KOLZAFI-351301 format. One record per atom (N, C-alpha, C, O, CB): z, y, x; residue in one letter; atom name; residue number from 1. Coordinates in steps of 0.05 Angstrom, whole numbers. Glycine has a CB too. Example, Ala and Ser with C-alpha at 12.3 -4.5 7.8 and 13.67 -1.06 7.14 Angstrom:
BEGIN
156  -114  264  A  N  1
156  -90  246  A  CA  1
156  -66  264  A  C  1
169  -66  285  A  O  1
181  -89  226  A  CB  1
142  -45  257  S  N  2
143  -21  273  S  CA  2
157  1  258  S  C  2
161  23  268  S  O  2
114  -12  282  S  CB  2
end
This chain:
BEGIN
-521  -864  657  M  N  1
-495  -851  658  M  CA  1
-497  -821  655  M  C  1
-480  -809  641  M  O  1
-482  -858  685  M  CB  1
-518  -809  667  K  N  2
-522  -780  664  K  CA  2
-526  -773  635  K  C  2
-516  -752  625  K  O  2
-546  -771  681  K  CB  2
-540  -789  620  V  N  3
-546  -784  592  V  CA  3
-520  -785  576  V  C  3
-516  -769  558  V  O  3
-567  -805  581  V  CB  3
-503  -804  582  L  N  4
-478  -807  568  L  CA  4
-460  -783  573  L  C  4
-448  -773  554  L  O  4
-464  -833  576  L  CB  4
-459  -773  597  I  N  5
-443  -750  604  I  CA  5
-455  -725  591  I  C  5
-440  -709  579  I  O  5
-441  -746  635  I  CB  5
-481  -722  592  S  N  6
-494  -699  579  S  CA  6
-490  -699  549  S  C  6
-484  -678  537  S  O  6
-524  -699  585  S  CB  6
-492  -722  537  L  N  7
-487  -725  509  L  CA  7
-458  -718  501  L  C  7
-453  -706  481  L  O  7
-494  -753  499  L  CB  7
-439  -727  518  S  N  8
-411  -721  513  S  CA  8
-406  -691  515  S  C  8
-391  -680  498  S  O  8
-394  -736  533  S  CB  8
-417  -678  534  I  N  9
-414  -649  538  I  CA  9
-426  -635  514  I  C  9
-414  -615  504  I  O  9
-428  -640  564  I  CB  9
-449  -643  505  L  N  10
-463  -631  482  L  CA  10
-446  -634  456  L  C  10
-443  -615  441  L  O  10
-491  -643  478  L  CB  10
-435  -658  452  V  N  11
-417  -662  429  V  CA  11
-392  -645  431  V  C  11
-384  -633  411  V  O  11
-410  -692  427  V  CB  11
-381  -642  454  A  N  12
-357  -626  458  A  CA  12
-363  -596  453  A  C  12
-347  -583  440  A  O  12
-345  -629  487  A  CB  12
-386  -587  462  V  N  13
-394  -559  458  V  CA  13
-398  -554  428  V  C  13
-390  -534  417  V  O  13
-419  -552  474  V  CB  13
-412  -572  415  L  N  14
-417  -569  386  L  CA  14
-391  -570  370  L  C  14
-388  -554  351  L  O  14
-436  -591  376  L  CB  14
-374  -588  377  F  N  15
-348  -590  363  F  CA  15
-332  -565  367  F  C  15
-320  -554  348  F  O  15
-332  -615  373  F  CB  15
-331  -555  392  S  N  16
-316  -530  398  S  CA  16
-328  -506  383  S  C  16
-314  -490  372  S  O  16
-316  -524  428  S  CB  16
-354  -505  382  G  N  17
-368  -484  367  G  CA  17
-361  -485  337  G  C  17
-357  -464  325  G  O  17
-398  -485  371  G  CB  17
-361  -508  326  C  N  18
-354  -512  298  C  CA  18
-326  -503  293  C  C  18
-321  -490  273  C  O  18
-359  -541  289  C  CB  18
-307  -511  309  R  N  19
-279  -503  306  R  CA  19
-275  -473  309  R  C  19
-260  -461  295  R  O  19
-261  -518  326  R  CB  19
-290  -461  328  L  N  20
-288  -432  332  L  CA  20
-299  -418  308  L  C  20
-287  -398  299  L  O  20
-304  -424  357  L  CB  20
-320  -428  296  W  N  21
-332  -416  272  W  CA  21
-312  -418  248  W  C  21
-309  -398  233  W  O  21
-358  -430  264  W  CB  21
-298  -440  245  E  N  22
-278  -444  224  E  CA  22
-255  -424  228  E  C  22
-246  -412  209  E  O  22
-268  -472  224  E  CB  22
-246  -421  253  F  N  23
-224  -403  259  F  CA  23
-233  -374  252  F  C  23
-217  -359  240  F  O  23
-216  -405  289  F  CB  23
-257  -366  260  Y  N  24
-267  -339  254  Y  CA  24
-269  -335  224  Y  C  24
-261  -314  214  Y  O  24
-294  -335  268  Y  CB  24
-279  -354  210  D  N  25
-282  -352  181  D  CA  25
-255  -350  167  D  C  25
-252  -334  148  D  O  25
-297  -377  170  D  CB  25
-235  -365  176  Q  N  26
-208  -363  165  Q  CA  26
-196  -336  170  Q  C  26
-185  -324  151  Q  O  26
-190  -385  177  Q  CB  26
-198  -325  194  K  N  27
-187  -299  200  K  CA  27
-201  -277  185  K  C  27
-189  -258  176  K  O  27
-189  -294  230  K  CB  27
-227  -280  181  S  N  28
-243  -261  166  S  CA  28
-234  -260  137  S  C  28
-231  -238  126  S  O  28
-272  -267  169  S  CB  28
-230  -283  125  S  N  29
-222  -284  97  S  CA  29
-193  -274  94  S  C  29
-187  -261  74  S  O  29
-224  -312  86  S  CB  29
-176  -279  113  E  N  30
-148  -268  112  E  CA  30
-149  -238  114  E  C  30
-134  -224  99  E  O  30
-131  -280  135  E  CB  30
-166  -227  131  R  N  31
-168  -198  134  R  CA  31
-179  -185  109  R  C  31
-169  -164  100  R  O  31
-186  -191  158  R  CB  31
-198  -198  96  E  N  32
-209  -188  71  E  CA  32
-189  -188  49  E  C  32
-187  -170  33  E  O  32
-234  -204  63  E  CB  32
-173  -210  48  A  N  33
-152  -212  27  A  CA  33
-131  -190  31  A  C  33
-122  -178  12  A  O  33
-139  -240  28  A  CB  33
-123  -186  56  A  N  34
-103  -165  62  A  CA  34
-114  -137  54  A  C  34
-99  -120  43  A  O  34
-95  -165  91  A  CB  34
-139  -132  60  A  N  35
-151  -107  53  A  CA  35
-153  -103  23  A  C  35
-150  -81  13  A  O  35
-179  -104  66  A  CB  35
-159  -125  9  E  N  36
-160  -124  -20  E  CA  36
-133  -118  -32  E  C  36
-131  -101  -51  E  O  36
-171  -150  -32  E  CB  36
-112  -130  -22  V  N  37
-85  -125  -32  V  CA  37
-78  -96  -26  V  C  37
-67  -82  -44  V  O  37
-64  -143  -18  V  CB  37
-84  -86  -2  Q  N  38
-78  -58  5  Q  CA  38
-94  -39  -13  Q  C  38
-84  -19  -22  Q  O  38
-85  -53  34  Q  CB  38
-119  -46  -18  R  N  39
-136  -28  -35  R  CA  39
-125  -28  -64  R  C  39
-125  -7  -77  R  O  39
-165  -38  -35  R  CB  39
-116  -51  -74  R  N  40
-106  -52  -101  R  CA  40
-81  -36  -105  R  C  40
-76  -24  -126  R  O  40
-101  -80  -109  R  CB  40
-63  -35  -85  R  N  41
-39  -20  -88  R  CA  41
-40  6  -73  R  C  41
-20  20  -71  R  O  41
-15  -36  -79  R  CB  41
-64  14  -63  G  N  42
-67  37  -47  G  CA  42
-58  64  -59  G  C  42
-42  77  -46  G  O  42
-94  40  -41  G  CB  42
-67  72  -82  D  N  43
-61  98  -91  D  CA  43
-45  99  -117  D  C  43
-36  121  -125  D  O  43
-86  114  -95  D  CB  43
-40  77  -129  G  N  44
-23  76  -153  G  CA  44
-37  87  -178  G  C  44
-25  90  -199  G  O  44
1  92  -149  G  CB  44
-63  92  -176  S  N  45
-77  104  -199  S  CA  45
-80  85  -222  S  C  45
-86  93  -245  S  O  45
-105  113  -190  S  CB  45
-76  59  -217  R  N  46
-77  40  -239  R  CA  46
-51  37  -255  R  C  46
-50  24  -275  R  O  46
-85  12  -228  R  CB  46
-30  49  -244  L  N  47
-4  48  -258  L  CA  47
-5  66  -282  L  C  47
-17  88  -282  L  O  47
19  56  -239  L  CB  47
8  58  -304  F  N  48
10  75  -327  F  CA  48
33  95  -324  F  C  48
50  92  -306  F  O  48
14  58  -353  F  CB  48
33  116  -340  G  N  49
55  135  -339  G  CA  49
46  163  -333  G  C  49
63  181  -332  G  O  49
75  126  -320  G  CB  49
20  167  -328  M  N  50
11  195  -323  M  CA  50
-13  200  -340  M  C  50
-32  184  -342  M  O  50
5  198  -293  M  CB  50
-13  223  -353  D  N  51
-35  232  -369  D  CA  51
-60  234  -351  D  C  51
-58  247  -329  D  O  51
-29  260  -383  D  CB  51
-83  223  -359  P  N  52
-107  224  -342  P  CA  52
-116  252  -335  P  C  52
-129  257  -315  P  O  52
-129  209  -356  P  CB  52
-109  271  -352  L  N  53
-116  299  -346  L  CA  53
-101  311  -322  L  C  53
-110  331  -311  L  O  53
-111  316  -371  L  CB  53
-79  299  -315  L  N  54
-63  308  -292  L  CA  54
-73  297  -265  L  C  54
-65  306  -244  L  O  54
-34  300  -296  L  CB  54
-91  278  -267  E  N  55
-100  265  -242  E  CA  55
-112  285  -222  E  C  55
-105  283  -198  E  O  55
-122  244  -249  E  CB  55
-128  303  -230  T  N  56
-140  323  -211  T  CA  56
-118  341  -200  T  C  56
-119  348  -177  T  O  56
-162  339  -225  T  CB  56
-99  349  -217  Q  N  57
-77  366  -207  Q  CA  57
-60  351  -186  Q  C  57
-51  362  -167  Q  O  57
-60  376  -230  Q  CB  57
-57  325  -192  Y  N  58
-42  308  -173  Y  CA  58
-56  306  -146  Y  C  58
-44  309  -125  Y  O  58
-37  280  -184  Y  CB  58
-82  302  -147  R  N  59
-98  300  -122  R  CA  59
-97  326  -107  R  C  59
-94  326  -82  R  O  59
-128  293  -129  R  CB  59
-99  348  -121  D  N  60
-97  375  -108  D  CA  60
-69  378  -95  D  C  60
-67  389  -73  D  O  60
-103  397  -128  D  CB  60
-49  370  -109  A  N  61
-21  372  -99  A  CA  61
-18  355  -74  A  C  61
-5  364  -55  A  O  61
-1  364  -120  A  CB  61
-29  331  -74  M  N  62
-28  314  -50  M  CA  62
-41  327  -26  M  C  62
-31  325  -4  M  O  62
-40  286  -56  M  CB  62
-64  339  -31  Q  N  63
-78  352  -9  Q  CA  63
-64  378  0  Q  C  63
-67  386  23  Q  O  63
-107  358  -17  Q  CB  63
-49  390  -18  G  N  64
-34  414  -11  G  CA  64
-10  410  6  G  C  64
1  429  17  G  O  64
-27  428  -35  G  CB  64
-1  385  8  G  N  65
23  379  25  G  CA  65
48  375  9  G  C  65
47  374  -16  G  O  65
27  401  45  G  CB  65
70  374  23  V  N  66
95  367  10  V  CA  66
105  388  -9  V  C  66
116  382  -30  V  O  66
116  362  32  V  CB  66
101  414  -3  L  N  67
110  435  -21  L  CA  67
94  434  -47  L  C  67
106  437  -68  L  O  67
107  462  -7  L  CB  67
69  430  -45  S  N  68
52  429  -68  S  CA  68
59  405  -86  S  C  68
59  406  -110  S  O  68
22  428  -60  S  CB  68
65  382  -73  L  N  69
72  358  -87  L  CA  69
99  362  -101  L  C  69
103  352  -123  L  O  69
72  334  -69  L  CB  69
118  375  -87  R  N  70
144  380  -99  R  CA  70
141  398  -124  R  C  70
154  393  -145  R  O  70
163  394  -79  R  CB  70
124  418  -122  N  N  71
120  436  -145  N  CA  71
108  420  -168  N  C  71
115  425  -192  N  O  71
101  459  -138  N  CB  71
89  402  -162  F  N  72
77  385  -183  F  CA  72
98  369  -197  F  C  72
99  367  -221  F  O  72
55  367  -171  F  CB  72
116  356  -181  L  N  73
137  340  -192  L  CA  73
157  356  -209  L  C  73
165  347  -230  L  O  73
152  325  -169  L  CB  73
164  379  -199  E  N  74
182  396  -214  E  CA  74
170  405  -241  E  C  74
184  407  -261  E  O  74
190  421  -198  E  CB  74
145  410  -240  R  N  75
131  419  -265  R  CA  75
129  397  -285  R  C  75
132  403  -309  R  O  75
104  430  -258  R  CB  75
123  373  -277  Y  N  76
117  351  -297  Y  CA  76
138  330  -299  Y  C  76
136  313  -318  Y  O  76
91  339  -289  Y  CB  76
158  329  -282  R  N  77
179  308  -284  R  CA  77
195  313  -309  R  C  77
202  336  -315  R  O  77
198  308  -259  R  CB  77
200  293  -324  G  N  78
215  296  -349  G  CA  78
199  304  -373  G  C  78
209  309  -395  G  O  78
237  315  -345  G  CB  78
172  305  -370  T  N  79
155  312  -392  T  CA  79
142  286  -402  T  C  79
144  265  -390  T  O  79
133  333  -384  T  CB  79
128  289  -425  I  N  80
114  266  -436  I  CA  80
89  259  -420  I  C  80
76  238  -424  I  O  80
107  271  -465  I  CB  80
81  277  -402  Y  N  81
56  273  -387  Y  CA  81
60  256  -362  Y  C  81
40  246  -351  Y  O  81
45  300  -379  Y  CB  81
84  253  -352  L  N  82
90  239  -328  L  CA  82
115  223  -331  L  C  82
137  234  -336  L  O  82
91  258  -303  L  CB  82
113  196  -329  S  N  83
136  179  -331  S  CA  83
134  155  -312  S  C  83
113  152  -299  S  O  83
140  169  -360  S  CB  83
155  139  -311  D  N  84
154  115  -293  D  CA  84
134  95  -304  D  C  84
130  94  -329  D  O  84
181  102  -291  D  CB  84
121  80  -288  P  N  85
124  75  -259  P  CA  85
107  95  -242  P  C  85
111  96  -218  P  O  85
116  47  -253  P  CB  85
89  110  -255  R  N  86
73  128  -239  R  CA  86
90  150  -227  R  C  86
84  159  -204  R  O  86
51  140  -257  R  CB  86
110  160  -241  L  N  87
128  180  -230  L  CA  87
141  170  -205  L  C  87
143  184  -185  L  O  87
149  188  -251  L  CB  87
151  145  -206  A  N  88
164  133  -183  A  CA  88
144  132  -159  A  C  88
152  137  -136  A  O  88
175  105  -190  A  CB  88
119  124  -164  W  N  89
99  122  -143  W  CA  89
95  149  -130  W  C  89
94  151  -105  W  O  89
73  112  -155  W  CB  89
93  170  -146  I  N  90
88  197  -136  I  CA  90
113  207  -120  I  C  90
110  220  -100  I  O  90
81  217  -158  I  CB  90
137  200  -130  E  N  91
161  208  -116  E  CA  91
163  194  -89  E  C  91
173  205  -69  E  O  91
186  202  -132  E  CB  91
153  169  -87  I  N  92
152  155  -61  I  CA  92
132  169  -43  I  C  92
138  172  -19  I  O  92
145  126  -65  I  CB  92
110  178  -54  D  N  93
91  193  -38  D  CA  93
104  218  -26  D  C  93
100  225  -3  D  O  93
66  201  -54  D  CB  93
119  232  -43  C  N  94
133  256  -35  C  CA  94
154  249  -13  C  C  94
156  264  7  C  O  94
148  269  -59  C  CB  94
168  227  -16  A  N  95
188  219  4  A  CA  95
174  212  31  A  C  95
184  218  52  A  O  95
203  194  -5  A  CB  95
150  200  29  L  N  96
135  194  54  L  CA  96
126  220  68  L  C  96
127  221  93  L  O  96
111  177  48  L  CB  96
118  240  53  L  N  97
111  265  65  L  CA  97
135  280  76  L  C  97
133  295  96  L  O  97
97  283  44  L  CB  97
158  276  64  L  N  98
182  290  72  L  CA  98
197  277  96  L  C  98
213  290  109  L  O  98
201  291  49  L  CB  98
191  252  101  R  N  99
209  237  120  R  CA  99
210  249  148  R  C  99
229  243  163  R  O  99
200  209  121  R  CB  99
190  264  157  Y  N  100
192  276  183  Y  CA  100
202  305  182  Y  C  100
214  314  202  Y  O  100
164  276  196  Y  CB  100
199  318  160  K  N  101
208  346  157  K  CA  101
238  347  149  K  C  101
253  362  160  K  O  101
192  361  137  K  CB  101
245  330  130  D  N  102
273  329  120  D  CA  102
280  300  114  D  C  102
279  291  91  D  O  102
276  347  94  D  CB  102
288  285  135  P  N  103
293  256  131  P  CA  103
315  250  111  P  C  103
314  230  97  P  O  103
300  244  158  P  CB  103
336  266  110  L  N  104
357  261  91  L  CA  104
348  264  62  L  C  104
355  247  45  L  O  104
381  279  96  L  CB  104
333  284  57  E  N  105
322  288  30  E  CA  105
302  266  23  E  C  105
302  256  0  E  O  105
307  316  28  E  CB  105
286  257  42  A  N  106
267  235  37  A  CA  106
282  209  31  A  C  106
275  195  13  A  O  106
249  231  62  A  CB  106
303  204  46  K  N  107
319  180  41  K  CA  107
332  181  14  K  C  107
333  161  0  K  O  107
340  176  64  K  CB  107
343  204  7  R  N  108
356  207  -19  R  CA  108
336  203  -42  R  C  108
342  189  -62  R  O  108
369  235  -22  R  CB  108
313  214  -39  L  N  109
292  211  -60  L  CA  109
283  182  -62  L  C  109
280  172  -84  L  O  109
268  229  -53  L  CB  109
279  169  -39  F  N  110
271  141  -40  F  CA  110
293  123  -53  F  C  110
287  106  -69  F  O  110
265  131  -11  F  CB  110
318  128  -45  Q  N  111
340  112  -57  Q  CA  111
342  117  -87  Q  C  111
348  98  -102  Q  O  111
367  119  -43  Q  CB  111
337  141  -96  Q  N  112
338  147  -124  Q  CA  112
316  132  -139  Q  C  112
321  120  -160  Q  O  112
334  178  -128  Q  CB  112
292  131  -128  V  N  113
270  117  -140  V  CA  113
276  87  -140  V  C  113
271  73  -160  V  O  113
244  122  -125  V  CB  113
287  77  -118  K  N  114
293  48  -115  K  CA  114
314  40  -136  K  C  114
311  19  -148  K  O  114
303  42  -87  K  CB  114
334  56  -139  S  N  115
355  48  -158  S  CA  115
345  50  -187  S  C  115
354  35  -204  S  O  115
380  66  -154  S  CB  115
328  69  -192  R  N  116
317  72  -219  R  CA  116
297  51  -226  R  C  116
293  45  -250  R  O  116
305  100  -222  R  CB  116
284  39  -206  S  N  117
262  21  -210  S  CA  117
269  -8  -203  S  C  117
253  -22  -191  S  O  117
238  29  -194  S  CB  117
293  -16  -209  K  N  118
302  -44  -202  K  CA  118
284  -65  -215  K  C  118
276  -84  -201  K  O  118
331  -48  -211  K  CB  118
277  -61  -240  T  N  119
258  -79  -253  T  CA  119
235  -62  -262  T  C  119
240  -40  -272  T  O  119
271  -95  -276  T  CB  119
212  -71  -260  G  N  120
189  -56  -268  G  CA  120
164  -68  -258  G  C  120
161  -92  -254  G  O  120
192  -27  -259  G  CB  120
145  -50  -253  D  N  121
118  -58  -245  D  CA  121
119  -73  -218  D  C  121
133  -64  -199  D  O  121
100  -34  -243  D  CB  121
105  -95  -216  A  N  122
105  -111  -191  A  CA  122
92  -96  -168  A  C  122
101  -99  -145  A  O  122
90  -137  -196  A  CB  122
72  -80  -173  T  N  123
59  -64  -152  T  CA  123
79  -44  -140  T  C  123
80  -41  -116  T  O  123
34  -49  -163  T  CB  123
94  -31  -157  L  N  124
114  -12  -148  L  CA  124
136  -26  -133  L  C  124
145  -16  -112  L  O  124
125  4  -172  L  CB  124
145  -49  -142  Q  N  125
166  -64  -129  Q  CA  125
157  -73  -101  Q  C  125
172  -72  -82  Q  O  125
174  -88  -145  Q  CB  125
132  -81  -99  A  N  126
121  -89  -73  A  CA  126
120  -65  -53  A  C  126
126  -68  -30  A  O  126
92  -101  -76  A  CB  126
113  -42  -64  R  N  127
112  -18  -47  R  CA  127
141  -10  -38  R  C  127
145  -3  -15  R  O  127
99  6  -61  R  CB  127
159  -11  -56  I  N  128
187  -5  -49  I  CA  128
197  -24  -28  I  C  128
210  -16  -9  I  O  128
205  -6  -74  I  CB  128
191  -50  -31  K  N  129
200  -70  -11  K  CA  129
187  -65  16  K  C  129
200  -68  37  K  O  129
193  -99  -21  K  CB  129
161  -58  16  D  N  130
147  -52  41  D  CA  130
159  -28  56  D  C  130
160  -28  81  D  O  130
118  -48  36  D  CB  130
168  -8  41  L  N  131
178  16  53  L  CA  131
208  17  58  L  C  131
218  37  69  L  O  131
170  39  36  L  CB  131
222  -3  49  E  N  132
251  -3  51  E  CA  132
261  2  79  E  C  132
280  17  83  E  O  132
262  -29  40  E  CB  132
249  -11  98  K  N  133
258  -9  126  K  CA  133
254  19  137  K  C  133
269  28  154  K  O  133
243  -29  144  K  CB  133
233  33  127  S  N  134
227  60  136  S  CA  134
249  80  128  S  C  134
252  101  141  S  O  134
201  69  126  S  CB  134
263  74  107  F  N  135
282  94  96  F  CA  135
311  85  99  F  C  135
328  95  85  F  O  135
276  99  67  F  CB  135
316  68  118  E  N  136
344  59  122  E  CA  136
358  77  141  E  C  136
381  73  148  E  O  136
346  31  133  E  CB  136
end
C-alpha cells in the first residue's frame, strides 16, 4: 500500500512539473512574441518616406527634445525628403513629447495625423490605434 501511495505521489509531482513547464514555456513564447512586435514597430525606421541622409538629423532632433523635433519637422515637412508614412510617425513622436507640456497642441497634432492616415501602412495604423486612448 505504501508503494502505491508513493508511486501516486511521484506521478502527481511529475505531472504537475510537466504542466508547470508547459505553462512557463507558453508564457515565455508569448513574451518573446510581444517583444518582437514591439521591436518591429519600435522606431518606425523601416517605414518609407524619409531620405536616409536625414536619419542622423532626425536622431539628433529626437535627443534634443520637443523644440528640436518641431524645428526638424518645420524644416523638412512638405519637402521631397520627408513624406508619409514616416512623416506621420515622426509627428506622432512629436505629439508624444508634447502631451505633458501642451496637451491641446499634442491632441491637435495627433488628430491631424490620424485623419490624414486613415488608410496606409499597417504599422502606422497599429501605432495610431494603440495611442488613441492617450489623446482623447
